[in-house]
N, C-alpha and C positions, 0 to 999 in steps of 0.2 A: 705569491700564494693568493693574495687578494684578487688578482685578476683572473686566476684559475677558478676560484669559487664563484666569482661574478659571471664568468662565461658559462659555468655549469648551471647557475641559477637562470640565466637567460635562455639556455637550451630547454630547461624544464618548462619555462613560461611559454616558449614557442610550441613545444609539444602539446601542452595543455590547450593552448589557443587553437591549434590544428584539430585536436580532438573535439573541442566544443564547436568548431566551425562545421565539422562533418556530421553533427547530430541533426537528424531530421526534426523539424519543428512543424507544429500545426497551430492553427488559429485557436484562440480560447473558445470561440463560439462552437467550433467543430468538436473540440475536446469536451465541452459541456454537453453537447448533443449526444455524443457517444457515451458519456457517463450516464446520462439520463436514460438512454436506450438500454444500457446494460442493467441498470437498477430495475427498470420495469420488467425486463426479461427474467430476472432472477428474484423478483419479489416473492414469488410463491415458495422459494426455498429459504428465505431469510427468517431465522428463528426469532429475531426481534420484532418482525411484523406479524408472523403467524403463530408464534408461541412454540414451545417445545412439548412434544407428546409426553404425557405423564409417565408412561412406562420407560422411556429412554432418558429421562432427566436425571443426570448424576448428582444434581444439587438439591433434590427434593428433600423435604424434611423427613427424618426417620420416623417410622411409626412407633408410637409409644405402646408399651405393654402395661396394662393395669390388671392387678389381681384383686378380685372382690371377695 
């Protein structure tokens, strides 16, 4: 029974290693350049950079009503 579970474990390890070996890898400098380019292209759509329009902000403070 022990050898059967050991064989199963080794097969899983081999499958995982084959999967990892087939993954396409890129250099860190290339990934950083692509990330920077993406951020610059989408900066005008980023709510953290340009803010949220007042009319479409679901988290705005509710208007208070005061009676005089």
